[in-house]
C-alpha positions in Angstrom: -1.7 21.2 -31.9 -4.2 23.9 -31.3 -7.9 23.2 -30.2 -10.8 24.7 -29.5 -13.9 24.5 -26.5 -16.8 24.1 -28.5 -19.9 21.6 -29.0 -18.0 19.1 -30.9 -15.7 18.7 -27.9 -12.5 18.3 -29.7 -11.0 15.4 -28.7 -13.1 12.9 -30.6 -12.7 11.5 -34.0 -14.3 13.8 -36.9 -17.5 11.6 -37.4 -19.2 11.8 -34.1 -18.8 15.6 -34.1 -22.2 15.9 -35.7 -23.6 13.4 -33.6 -22.6 14.4 -30.5 -23.7 18.1 -31.4 -27.4 16.7 -32.0 -27.1 14.8 -28.7 -26.0 18.0 -26.9 -29.1 20.0 -28.4 -31.3 17.5 -27.4 -30.4 16.6 -23.8 -29.0 20.0 -22.8 -31.0 22.6 -24.8 -30.8 25.3 -22.6 -27.1 24.8 -21.5 -24.4 26.9 -23.1 -20.8 25.8 -23.3 -19.7 28.3 -21.0 -21.4 26.7 -18.1 -19.2 23.6 -18.6 -16.4 24.9 -16.9 -15.1 27.8 -14.3 -12.8 30.4 -15.5 -9.7 30.7 -13.4 -8.4 34.4 -14.4 -4.9 35.2 -14.9 -2.8 36.5 -11.4 -4.6 33.2 -9.7 -2.8 31.8 -7.1 -3.0 28.4 -4.7 -1.1 27.4 -1.6 -0.7 24.2 0.0 -2.7 24.1 3.1 -5.5 21.8 4.6 -7.7 20.2 1.4 -11.0 21.9 3.1 -9.7 25.2 2.4 -10.9 26.3 -0.7 -7.6 28.6 -1.3 -6.3 25.2 -1.8 -8.0 23.8 -5.3 -10.3 24.6 -8.0 -13.0 22.8 -9.1 -15.2 21.8 -12.3 -18.7 23.3 -13.0 -20.2 20.3 -12.0 -18.4 19.4 -9.0 -16.6 16.2 -10.1 -13.1 17.4 -10.8 -10.5 19.3 -8.4 -7.4 20.8 -9.7 -5.0 21.7 -6.5 -3.1 20.3 -3.8 -3.9 17.2 -2.7 -2.7 16.7 1.2 -0.5 13.6 1.9 0.2 13.1 5.4 0.7 16.0 7.9 3.3 17.7 5.5 3.3 17.0 1.9 1.5 17.8 -1.2 0.8 16.5 -4.8 0.0 19.2 -7.3 -3.1 16.7 -9.0 -6.5 16.7 -10.2 -8.9 14.3 -8.7 -12.6 12.9 -8.3 -13.7 15.2 -5.7 -17.2 14.0 -5.2 -15.8 10.4 -3.8 -14.2 10.0 -0.6 -11.2 8.8 -2.2 -10.4 11.8 -3.9 -8.8 9.3 -5.9 -5.9 10.8 -8.0 -6.0 11.1 -12.1 -3.0 13.4 -13.1 -0.1 15.0 -11.1 2.4 17.7 -12.0 4.7 16.9 -9.3 4.8 13.1 -8.5 8.4 12.7 -8.3 9.0 16.0 -6.3 6.4 16.4 -3.1 6.2 19.9 -1.7 5.6 20.8 1.9 3.0 23.0 3.1 3.4 26.9 2.3 4.4 26.0 -1.1 2.1 27.5 -3.9 0.5 27.4 -7.4 0.5 30.5 -9.5 -1.4 31.0 -12.4 0.8 34.3 -14.0 -0.4 37.3 -15.7 1.6 36.0 -18.6 -0.2 32.6 -18.8 2.6 30.5 -17.1 1.7 27.5 -14.7 4.4 27.4 -11.8 4.6 25.5 -9.2 7.3 27.0 -6.1 8.2 25.6 -2.8 7.6 28.2 0.3 11.2 29.3 -0.2 10.3 30.3 -3.9 12.0 27.6 -5.8 10.4 26.7 -8.8 9.3 22.7 -9.0 7.1 22.5 -11.9 6.1 25.1 -14.6 3.8 24.4 -17.7 3.6 27.4 -20.7 2.4 27.5 -24.0 5.6 27.8 -26.0 6.0 23.8 -24.4 3.0 23.0 -26.7 4.0 24.5 -29.7 1.6 27.5 -29.6 3.9 30.5 -28.9 1.7 32.7 -31.1 -0.9 33.1 -28.9 -1.9 34.6 -25.7 -3.1 33.3 -22.5 -6.4 34.5 -21.8 -7.8 32.3 -18.8 -7.3 28.7 -17.2 -10.3 26.3 -16.7 -10.9 22.4 -14.9 -13.6 21.2 -17.0 -16.1 18.7 -16.5 -14.0 16.3 -18.6 -11.4 15.9 -16.1 -8.9 18.3 -18.2 -7.2 21.3 -17.2 -6.6 23.8 -19.8 -5.1 27.1 -20.8 -7.2 28.9 -23.3 -7.2 31.6 -25.5 -10.0 34.5 -25.5 -11.5 32.5 -28.3 -11.4 29.6 -26.2 -8.8 27.7 -28.2 -6.9 25.5 -26.1 -3.0 26.4 -25.7 -2.1 23.8 -23.2 -3.9 21.2 -21.4 -3.3 18.0 -18.8 -4.5 15.6 -21.4 -1.3 16.0 -23.2 0.7 15.1 -20.5 -0.7 11.9 -18.9 1.0 10.4 -15.9 -0.6 7.1 -15.3 -4.7 7.4 -16.0 -7.0 8.3 -18.9 -10.6 9.5 -19.1 -13.4 9.3 -21.6 -12.6 11.4 -24.6 -9.0 11.7 -23.9 -6.3 10.3 -26.2 -2.6 9.0 -26.3 -1.0 10.5 -29.2 2.1 8.7 -30.8 5.4 8.7 -28.7 2.7 9.7 -25.5 3.3 7.3 -22.3 1.7 6.3 -18.9 4.1 5.5 -16.4 2.8 3.5 -13.1 3.1 4.9 -9.9 5.5 3.2 -7.7 3.2 1.5 -5.2 -0.6 2.1 -4.7 -0.1 4.5 -2.2 3.4 6.6 -3.3 2.5 8.2 -6.5 6.1 8.7 -7.7 7.0 7.2 -10.9 7.4 3.4 -10.6 8.5 0.3 -12.6 6.1 -0.1 -15.4 5.3 2.1 -18.7 2.6 2.2 -21.5 3.8 3.8 -24.4 1.9 4.3 -28.3 5.1 4.2 -29.8 6.0 5.8 -33.0 5.6 2.4 -34.9 2.4 2.0 -34.2 2.2 -0.2 -31.5 1.1 0.0 -28.2 3.4 -1.5 -25.8 3.7 -2.0 -22.2 6.7 -3.2 -20.7 8.8 -2.8 -17.4 11.1 -0.1 -16.5 14.4 -0.5 -15.7 13.6 1.5 -12.6 14.8 3.8 -11.3 16.1 4.5 -15.1 13.7 5.4 -17.7 15.2 2.4 -20.1 13.0 -0.2 -21.6 13.0 -4.2 -20.5 11.2 -6.5 -22.7 7.7 -5.6 -23.3 5.1 -8.4 -22.0 2.0 -6.9 -23.9 1.7 -5.4 -27.4 -1.2 -4.6 -29.4 0.2 -6.0 -32.4 -0.2 -2.9 -34.5 3.0 -2.1 -35.9 3.0 -0.1 -39.0 -0.9 1.0 -39.0 -1.8 2.0 -35.5 -2.1 6.1 -34.8 -3.7 6.6 -31.5 -5.1 5.2 -28.1 -8.7 6.6 -27.7 -10.6 6.5 -24.8 -14.1 6.5 -26.3 -17.6 8.2 -24.8 -18.6 4.3 -25.5 -16.5 2.7 -22.7 -14.3 1.3 -25.0 -10.4 2.0 -24.9 -9.0 1.2 -28.5 -6.1 1.5 -30.9 -7.1 3.5 -33.7 -5.9 3.6 -37.6 -5.3 7.3 -39.1 -8.7 7.1 -41.0 -10.5 6.4 -37.2 -10.8 3.1 -37.7 -10.5 0.8 -35.1 -7.9 -1.7 -34.6 -7.6 -3.4 -31.5 -9.9 -2.8 -28.6 -7.5 -3.3 -25.3 -10.5 -2.5 -22.6 -14.2 -2.0 -22.9 -17.4 -1.7 -21.0 -20.9 -1.3 -21.5 -21.3 1.4 -18.4 -21.8 4.8 -19.8 -19.6 7.9 -18.4 -23.0 9.5 -17.7 -24.1 7.8 -15.0 -20.3 6.4 -14.1 -16.9 7.5 -13.7 -14.5 6.1 -15.6 -11.0 5.7 -16.1 -8.4 3.4 -17.4 -5.1 3.3 -15.4 -1.8 1.7 -15.7 -1.6 0.3 -12.3 1.6 0.1 -9.9 1.7 -3.8 -10.5 2.0 -3.5 -14.2 -1.9 -4.1 -14.9 -3.8 -1.8 -17.5 -7.5 -2.1 -16.1 -10.5 0.2 -16.6 -12.6 0.7 -13.3 -16.0 2.3 -12.6 -17.7 4.7 -9.8 -21.3 5.2 -9.5 -21.8 8.8 -9.7 -23.5 10.6 -7.1 -26.5 11.2 -9.1 -27.2 7.6 -10.3 -28.8 5.1 -8.5 -26.5 2.0 -8.9 -26.5 -1.8 -7.4 -22.8 -1.3 -7.5 -21.2 -0.6 -4.5 -19.7 3.0 -4.1 -16.2 2.1 -4.9 -13.9 1.7 -7.9 -14.7 -1.7 -9.3 -12.6 -3.5 -11.9 -15.2 -3.6 -14.9 -12.4 -4.9 -17.5 -10.9 -8.6 -18.0 -8.8 -9.3 -15.4 -5.4 -10.9 -16.5 -2.6 -12.9 -14.7 0.0 -10.4 -14.5 1.9 -12.5 -12.3 3.1 -14.9 -15.2 2.5 -12.1 -17.7 5.9 -10.4 -17.0 9.2 -11.6 -17.5 11.5 -8.4 -17.5 14.6 -9.8 -18.5 16.7 -7.6 -15.9 14.9 -5.8 -12.7 12.5 -8.0 -10.1 9.4 -8.2 -11.7 6.3 -7.5 -10.5 7.1 -8.0 -7.1 11.2 -7.4 -5.8 13.8 -9.4 -5.1 13.6 -12.9 -3.4 10.0 -12.3 -3.5 7.1 -13.8 -5.2 3.8 -12.7 -6.9 0.7 -14.8 -6.9 -3.3 -13.7 -7.3 -5.6 -13.6 -4.2 -9.3 -14.7 -4.6 -10.1 -11.7 -5.7 -7.8 -12.1 -9.1 -5.2 -9.4 -7.7 -1.9 -9.9 -7.4 0.3 -9.7 -4.5 3.5 -10.2 -3.3 5.0 -12.5 -0.3 8.4 -13.8 0.9 9.2 -17.3 0.7 9.6 -19.2 4.2 12.3 -18.4 5.6 12.7 -14.8 3.8 11.5 -11.4 5.3 10.8 -8.1 4.1 13.9 -5.6 3.2 12.1 -2.7 4.1 8.5 -3.7 5.9 7.7 -0.3 4.8 8.0 -0.9 1.0 7.3 -5.0 -0.4 8.5 -3.7 -3.8 12.8 -3.9 -2.2 11.9 -7.1 -1.7 12.9 -9.6 0.6 16.1 -11.0 2.3 16.6 -14.5 3.9 16.2 -14.4 8.0 19.0 -16.7 8.4 22.7 -16.9 8.1 23.9 -18.1 4.3 25.9 -21.1 3.6 29.4 -20.7 4.1 31.6 -21.4 1.1 34.4 -22.8 3.7 35.9 -25.9 2.3 37.0 -26.4 5.5 34.1 -25.8 7.6 30.8 -27.8 6.1 27.5 -26.6 6.3 25.3 -29.2 4.6 23.8 -30.8 7.8 22.8 -27.2 8.6 20.3 -26.9 5.9 17.1 -27.9 4.5 14.8 -27.6 1.8 11.2 -26.1 2.0 9.0 -26.7 -1.0 6.6 -25.0 -2.9 4.3 -26.1 -5.5 4.2 -24.3 -8.7 6.2 -22.0 -7.7 9.8 -20.5 -9.6 12.2 -17.8 -10.0 12.9 -17.9 -14.0 15.3 -15.5 -14.2 17.5 -16.4 -11.7 18.7 -19.7 -13.1 22.4 -20.5 -13.2 22.6 -24.4 -13.9 20.6 -26.5 -15.7 20.6 -30.5 -15.7 18.4 -33.1 -17.2 16.9 -36.5 -16.5 17.9 -36.3 -13.1 15.9 -37.4 -10.2 14.2 -34.8 -7.5 16.5 -36.1 -4.7 19.9 -35.8 -6.8 18.3 -31.9 -7.9 18.3 -31.2 -3.9 22.1 -32.9 -3.2 23.4 -30.8 -5.8 22.2 -27.5 -4.8 22.4 -28.5 -1.4 26.3 -29.0 -1.8 26.7 -25.6 -4.0 27.3 -22.7 -1.3 26.4 -20.4 -4.3 22.8 -22.1 -4.8 19.6 -20.7 -3.1 16.9 -22.3 -4.6 16.7 -25.5 -6.9 14.2 -26.2 -9.1 12.3 -29.4 -10.3 10.3 -30.4 -12.8 9.4 -33.3 -15.2 12.8 -34.7 -14.4 14.8 -31.3 -14.9 16.6 -29.5 -12.8 17.7 -25.6 -12.5 20.1 -24.3 -9.9 19.6 -20.3 -8.9 21.2 -17.8 -7.6 20.4 -14.6 -5.5 18.7 -12.3 -6.3 15.7 -14.1 -6.8 13.5 -12.5 -9.8 10.8 -12.7 -11.3 9.1 -14.6 -8.9 5.6 -16.1 -9.3 3.1 -18.9 -8.0 0.5 -20.1 -10.3 -1.2 -23.6 -11.4 0.6 -23.0 -14.9 4.0 -23.0 -13.5 4.0 -26.5 -12.6 6.8 -28.0 -10.7 8.4 -27.4 -7.5 10.7 -24.6 -5.8 13.1 -25.9 -3.2 14.4 -23.2 -0.7 17.3 -23.9 1.0 17.0 -22.6 4.9 19.2 -23.2 8.0 17.3 -25.6 10.0 15.8 -23.7 13.3 18.1 -26.2 15.2 21.6 -24.6 13.7 23.8 -22.8 16.0 23.7 -19.9 13.7 20.7 -17.5 14.9 19.4 -14.7 13.0 20.0 -11.2 14.9 16.5 -9.3 14.5 15.2 -12.2 16.8 14.3 -11.5 20.3 17.1 -11.9 22.8 16.7 -11.4 27.0 15.3 -8.2 27.0 15.9 -5.7 29.8 14.5 -2.5 30.3 12.0 0.0 32.2 9.0 1.6 30.1 5.8 3.4 31.4 3.0 2.1 29.9 4.8 -0.1 27.2 3.2 -3.6 26.9 4.1 -6.9 24.8 1.2 -7.3 23.1 1.7 -11.3 22.9 3.0 -12.1 26.3 1.9 -9.5 29.3 -1.5 -9.3 30.5 -2.6 -5.6 29.4 -3.4 -7.0 26.3 -7.1 -5.8 26.6 -5.8 -2.2 28.9 -3.7 -1.5 25.8 -6.3 -2.3 22.7 -8.9 -0.3 25.2 -6.8 2.7 24.9 -6.8 2.1 21.2 -10.2 3.2 20.6 -9.7 6.2 23.1 -7.4 7.2 20.4 -9.7 6.6 17.5 -12.1 8.6 19.3 -10.2 11.2 20.8 -6.6 13.7 20.1 -5.6 14.6 23.2 -3.5 17.4 23.9 0.2 16.8 24.6 1.3 17.3 27.9 4.6 18.8 28.7 6.9 17.1 30.4 10.9 17.3 31.3 12.4 15.0 29.2 15.6 12.9 30.6 18.6 11.6 28.6 17.3 9.7 25.7 18.3 6.3 24.6 19.4 6.6 20.4 17.7 3.4 20.0 13.9 5.0 20.7 12.5 6.2 18.2 11.2 9.7 17.6 7.6 9.4 19.2 7.3 12.3 21.5 7.7 9.5 24.0 8.3 10.7 28.0 11.2 8.7 29.3 11.6 8.2 33.0 14.4 7.7 35.3 14.5 4.0 37.4 14.4 6.4 40.0 11.0 8.1 39.6 9.3 4.8 38.3 10.7 3.4 41.8 8.5 5.5 43.6 5.7 6.0 41.3 5.0 2.1 42.2 6.4 2.6 45.5 9.1 0.0 44.9 7.5 -2.3 42.4 5.2 -4.0 45.3 1.9 -3.9 43.8 2.0 -6.7 41.0 -0.8 -6.6 38.4 0.6 -9.4 36.3 3.4 -11.1 34.8 4.5 -12.5 31.8 7.4 -14.4 29.7 9.6 -11.2 29.7 8.4 -9.1 32.1 6.0 -8.0 35.5 3.6 -5.4 35.3 3.4 -3.1 38.3 0.5 -0.5 39.2 2.0 3.4 39.6 0.8 7.1 40.5 2.7 9.7 38.4 2.4 12.8 39.5 1.4 15.6 36.6 0.5 19.2 37.3 -3.3 18.7 37.2 -3.9 15.4 38.6 -2.3 11.8 39.5 -2.3 9.6 36.6 -2.8 6.1 36.7 -0.5 4.2 35.1 1.2 0.6 34.3 4.5 -0.2 34.7 6.3 -3.4 33.1 9.9 -4.5 34.4 11.7 -6.3 31.8 13.4 -9.3 33.4 16.6 -9.6 31.5 19.4 -7.5 29.8 18.9 -6.0 26.6 21.1 -6.9 23.6 22.4 -3.8 21.9 21.9 -4.8 18.5 18.2 -5.5 20.1 17.3 -1.8 18.0 14.0 -3.3 16.8 12.8 -4.8 20.1 13.5 -1.2 21.5 11.4 0.7 18.5 8.6 -1.6 18.6 8.5 -0.9 22.7 8.7 3.1 22.4 6.2 3.1 19.5 3.4 1.3 21.8 4.3 3.0 24.5 3.7 6.2 22.9 0.2 5.0 22.1 -0.6 4.2 25.4 0.9 7.8 26.7 -1.4 9.3 24.3 -4.4 8.3 24.8 -4.5 7.6 28.5 -7.7 9.5 29.9 -8.6 9.4 33.7 -8.6 5.7 35.5 -9.8 2.8 33.7 -10.9 -0.6 33.7 -7.7 -3.5 33.7 -9.1 -6.8 31.8 -6.9 -9.8 32.6 -6.3 -12.0 29.1 -4.9 -14.8 30.8 -1.9 -15.1 28.6 0.8 -17.0 29.4 4.1 -18.0 27.9 7.0 -20.6 28.5 10.0 -19.4 26.6 13.2 -21.3 25.4 15.3 -17.6 26.0 18.6 -19.1 24.2 16.7 -20.1 21.3 13.4 -18.1 21.1 12.0 -20.6 20.3 8.5 -21.8 22.0 5.5 -23.6 23.3 2.6 -21.6 24.4 -0.2 -22.3 26.3 -2.7 -19.6 27.2 -5.6 -18.1 24.7 -5.0 -19.3 21.5 -6.7 -16.9 19.8 -5.3 -13.6 20.2 -1.4 -14.9 19.6 0.5 -14.9 16.1 0.8 -18.3 14.4 4.3 -18.7 15.0 3.8 -19.9 18.5 2.3 -23.1 17.5 4.9 -23.7 14.6 7.9 -23.4 16.1 8.8 -20.8 14.5 11.3 -17.8 15.6 9.1 -14.9 17.9 10.0 -11.6 16.9 8.4 -8.5 17.9 5.9 -9.2 15.1 3.6 -11.4 17.0 2.7 -8.1 19.3 1.2 -6.8 16.1 -0.8 -9.9 15.4 -2.0 -9.8 18.7 -3.2 -6.0 18.4 -4.6 -6.5 15.1 -6.8 -9.4 16.5 -8.2 -7.5 19.3 -8.8 -4.4 17.2 -11.2 -6.1 15.0 -13.1 -7.2 18.5 -13.1 -3.8 19.2 -14.7 -2.7 15.7 -17.2 -5.5 15.6 -17.9 -5.5 19.5 -17.9 -9.1 19.4 -15.4 -11.8 20.8 -12.4 -13.1 18.4 -14.3 -16.6 18.3 -18.3 -17.1 19.2 -19.6 -20.7 18.8 -23.2 -19.0 19.1 -24.1 -17.3 15.9 -26.6 -17.7 13.2 -24.0 -18.3 10.6 -21.2 -20.4 10.9 -18.8 -18.6 8.8 -18.7 -15.8 11.1 -17.7 -18.0 14.0 -14.2 -17.1 13.6 -13.3 -13.4 13.4 -10.6 -12.7 11.4 -12.1 -15.3 8.5 -15.2 -13.3 8.6 -14.2 -9.6 8.7 -11.6 -10.5 5.7 -14.9 -12.0 3.7 -16.9 -8.8 4.5 -13.8 -6.7 3.5 -13.2 -9.0 0.6 -16.6 -8.2 -1.0 -17.4 -4.8 0.0 -19.8 -5.3 2.8 -17.8 -3.9 6.0 -21.0 -2.4 7.1 -22.4 -6.2 8.4 -19.2 -6.1 10.8 -21.0 -3.2 12.3 -24.8 -3.8 11.8 -25.7 -3.1 15.3 -23.5 0.1 15.5 -25.7 2.9 14.4 -22.8 5.5 15.2 -20.2 3.5 13.3 -22.2 2.7 10.3 -22.5 6.7 10.0 -18.8 6.6 8.9 -18.2 3.5 6.9 -15.2 5.1 5.2 -13.4 5.3 8.5 -14.7 1.7 9.7 -13.2 0.2 6.7 -10.1 1.6 7.0 -9.3 0.6 10.5 -10.7 -2.9 9.1 -7.7 -2.8 6.7 -5.5 -2.2 9.0 -6.6 -4.7 11.3 -6.3 -7.3 8.7 -2.4 -6.2 7.9 -1.5 -6.7 11.3 -3.4 -10.1 11.2 -1.1 -11.4 8.6 -0.1 -15.2 9.1 3.5 -14.5 7.8 5.3 -12.1 9.9 7.1 -10.3 7.6 3.3 -8.7 6.1 2.8 -7.2 8.7 3.7 -3.7 9.4 5.8 -2.7 12.5 3.7 -0.6 15.3 5.4 2.9 13.9 3.3 2.1 11.2 0.6 1.2 12.4 0.3 4.5 14.1 0.7 6.4 11.1 -1.7 4.4 9.7 -3.7 5.2 12.5 -3.1 9.0 12.4 -3.6 9.2 8.7 0.2 10.1 8.2 0.5 7.5 5.5 -2.2 5.4 3.3 -3.4 2.3 3.8 -3.1 -0.2 0.9 -5.4 -3.2 0.5 -4.5 -5.9 2.6 -4.1 -9.7 1.2 -6.0 -12.6 2.7 -4.2 -13.3 6.0 -4.1 -17.0 5.3 -2.6 -16.9 1.8 0.7 -17.4 2.6 0.6 -20.5 4.8 -1.6 -22.8 2.2 1.6 -22.2 -0.4 4.1 -24.4 0.8 5.1 -27.7 2.5 8.4 -28.3 4.5 9.9 -31.3 3.0 
């Protein structure tokens, strides 16, 4: 449908045209509508470079919106439209969400009026033409980024021939409509823009529905929400009044989907289908408006419990397979692995969880019932994993039935009824409305079988490598972290020796044993000793000067399968080698561990506030204990205080981890740095570091990122998503 850029603005219902024109004449008597956008001339182009390069994007007349290349990480770019006057640069539309392009890619507005995205090799990635919108008989005269957030191709008389509003991704804005057949597809995750697992459709039968997609295929599953306007619905309209409505062909409002009383004059508004399947309305105060609301996106629509709303029929549900969804204190959903399970991919929770133990054998000659026990999770269920049902039974009977069935992963018991469930567990949810009790079958900790990813008898010599949970150099490492945050040093030249293939590629200098023996004068100046290793003082000669280093000599033989341990060591070592600046003070934390090397289950004594909870719960110890310690002292550095302070005015501030999360949750991170004037000048960075630290101190080990991912988040190579309450996992289950 051809439209014109006129004073009535073409997206409103007809009866509002005259009212809108009157409003504009009264409020903006000296403004002509040619000033609502900046023309982009034929033949113009953009190049994928850094965001502060004006060759990278085009802005609207007000500066509220920008169209162009948005950098994601160090060498990938998204061709997108975003809110340009807020720090987050929130994306509202993108062209190549499923095919990011590298640096040097180009976007051309050709002389023929086409929009073409090419990679550096000239290969076409995406294109938009007038013919694709049904207006092939008109010629494009110019393009424009409008102050409505709409990017358009227009004829000489301002008739719109193509517009981004007609091909939305996951977001709609005030004045935008979604016609019959129009869709919104959620992104994959909060920080990954590719097409995800949920879709909103304005169906041709008039019904607006939201349903899970059979990801990665574009196939619908069972709808979990509908407007119930079948036979009468015509459009989804985001009105300037702040409501998102399904309307009939005669402009009658049939159903109000979302609404707010906030005005688009004073607030940026957006309705988005989020990665978790929630269709929500968000507001952000405009820079010109004084508001008591925080300078952040705030949900202004009613919250829904998406965890119990989605029942896919197939697929994993809101969260990945073998995980479960629950609402946090902020009423936002988050995903967790059940006890005894870990994330399949620590960098992608949507891929779900896997058992952190050897599965029960089905060999009839080798009964393993004595090697398994049950973990009870109240009000928790995986309804799509059922394969057996029994009624008028006891919980004890239900437990034994699952225990004696090698295919049974979980038993669910409620009101005398018993369900057996098998892998993969889908549609997991924890909510009081569920009722009942899930009984997870897990291998006993004293069983003869042990998982392969636990720490086993390590021995390797790495310069500056620090096991954060067991080394006297914890403070030393974290002090270097502060230097890393403040400075980016030039890489030093070094002659590499033969690499260990298990070490990750993080620009790590590898030294031979002979070099280290010489550097430490034969390993004689002992600085401290942990459960895994002894740390020695040494000096490494460089072209410029002598560098003081810490050399950690691990005591026992590294198992060939222990790749995770080596990878963590290499990442921590990279952090240290990239941050050293001269001679530094070394703090002794006084942490001593006593480890049973055959079981990796331990009793610990020492500085309890800095070590992970699993040390005190007789749980398997993995490299994730280091990440926890890293997060604790990162918070100490940010807040310039200890992790536990008795002498505070407000007792809620005594435990730093609790106080830090409360401040983050309440959007008051400035309270954490109230005595640091320099930090208060860059609260965006403070918030980022606090979020990273909160991810590190998650009490559920599987939720903590790897040290490599922590480093990537600190460098800005990957975005930092909102972390859940660190204590949310431990309060949700009990062992019976």
